[in-house]
C-alpha positions as CSV (number, residue, x, y, z in Angstrom):
1,H,83.5,85.7,116.9
2,Y,86.3,88.1,117.8
3,P,88.7,89.2,115.1
4,L,92.2,87.8,115.5
5,R,94.7,90.4,116.5
6,R,98.0,90.6,114.7
7,Q,100.8,90.1,117.0
8,R,103.0,93.1,117.0
9,Q,106.5,92.5,115.9
10,M,108.9,93.7,118.6
11,C,112.5,94.3,119.1
12,I,113.5,93.5,122.7
13,R,116.2,95.8,124.1
14,D,118.0,94.5,127.1
15,R,120.0,97.4,128.4
16,M,121.7,95.4,131.1
17,N,123.2,93.0,128.7
18,D,123.5,95.6,125.8
19,V,121.6,93.5,123.3
20,L,118.8,94.0,120.7
21,E,116.8,90.9,120.0
22,F,114.4,90.0,117.2
23,E,113.3,86.4,116.5
24,D,116.5,84.4,116.6
25,L,118.7,87.5,115.9
26,Q,120.8,89.2,118.5
27,L,122.7,92.5,118.0
28,F,125.3,93.7,120.5
29,P,125.8,97.4,119.8
30,S,128.8,98.0,122.1
31,R,130.7,95.0,120.5
32,M,129.3,95.5,117.0
33,E,128.5,91.7,116.9
34,V,125.5,89.9,115.5
35,F,124.3,86.4,116.2
36,R,121.6,84.4,114.4
37,G,120.5,81.2,116.1
38,G,123.5,81.4,118.4
39,V,126.0,81.5,115.5
40,R,128.1,84.6,115.0
41,V,127.4,86.5,111.7
42,A,130.3,88.3,110.1
43,L,129.0,91.6,108.7
44,G,130.7,94.6,107.0
45,P,130.2,98.0,108.6
46,K,127.4,99.1,106.2
47,E,125.5,95.8,106.6
48,Y,125.8,96.2,110.4
49,Q,124.5,99.7,110.2
50,L,121.5,98.7,108.0
51,L,120.6,95.8,110.4
52,S,120.9,98.2,113.4
53,I,118.3,100.5,111.8
54,L,116.0,97.7,110.8
55,I,116.1,95.9,114.2
56,E,115.3,99.1,116.1
57,R,111.9,99.3,114.4
58,P,110.8,95.9,113.2
59,G,107.9,96.0,110.7
60,Q,108.6,99.7,109.7
61,V,109.3,100.1,106.0
62,F,112.3,102.2,105.2
63,S,112.7,103.6,101.7
64,R,116.1,103.4,99.9
65,S,116.6,107.2,100.4
66,Q,115.8,106.9,104.1
67,L,118.4,104.2,104.5
68,L,120.9,106.1,102.4
69,D,120.5,109.1,104.7
70,L,120.7,107.1,107.9
71,V,123.7,104.9,106.9
72,W,125.7,107.1,104.4
73,G,124.6,110.5,105.7
74,H,122.9,113.5,104.1
75,G,124.6,115.2,101.2
76,V,126.7,112.2,100.2
77,Y,126.0,111.1,96.7
78,V,125.5,107.4,96.6
79,E,123.2,105.6,94.1
80,E,120.0,104.2,95.7
81,R,120.8,100.8,94.2
82,T,123.8,100.6,96.6
83,V,121.2,100.0,99.3
84,D,120.0,96.9,97.4
85,V,123.5,95.5,97.1
86,H,124.3,95.9,100.8
87,L,120.9,94.5,101.8
88,S,121.5,91.5,99.5
89,R,124.9,90.9,101.3
90,L,123.1,91.3,104.7
91,R,120.4,88.7,103.8
92,K,123.1,86.3,102.5
93,A,125.1,86.6,105.7
94,L,122.0,86.2,108.0
95,D,120.7,83.2,105.9
96,Q,124.1,81.4,106.1
97,A,124.4,81.6,109.8
98,A,123.2,78.1,110.4
99,D,123.5,74.7,108.8
100,A,119.7,74.4,108.2
101,P,117.9,77.0,106.0
102,L,116.6,79.9,108.0
103,P,113.6,82.1,107.1
104,N,114.5,85.4,105.5
105,L,113.9,88.2,108.0
106,I,114.3,91.1,105.6
107,R,111.2,91.8,103.5
108,T,111.3,93.8,100.3
109,V,108.2,96.0,100.0
110,R,107.9,96.5,96.3
111,G,108.0,100.2,95.4
112,S,108.5,101.3,99.0
113,G,111.6,99.8,100.6
114,Y,112.6,97.3,103.2
115,A,111.5,96.1,106.6
116,L,112.5,93.5,109.2
117,Q,109.7,91.0,109.7
118,S,109.1,87.7,111.4
119,G,110.2,84.7,109.3
């Protein structure tokens, strides 16, 4: 018996069409647009930035402080719970993109942070 290999979660970057893809999610950096299952998802600027970071490295766990530094910048005082609020908004927007319920793509890693994962 051979052990089953875990399929590596990947983000596909299509430079010709300027799109990042993961599962049924598409992010167009030059237009700052996001689609889930072909449906446009309206995101605020911070939610868009958070998703951009997560989609670049699916499966990687980012701590709240890492996300704060990457989105809000170093030396800016923002409470870590702010990340939770914005990720909650991001999840809600991504989950409401279609008529049927969609699997949640953002995983909370208790005590560590957040990661983008297959649904």
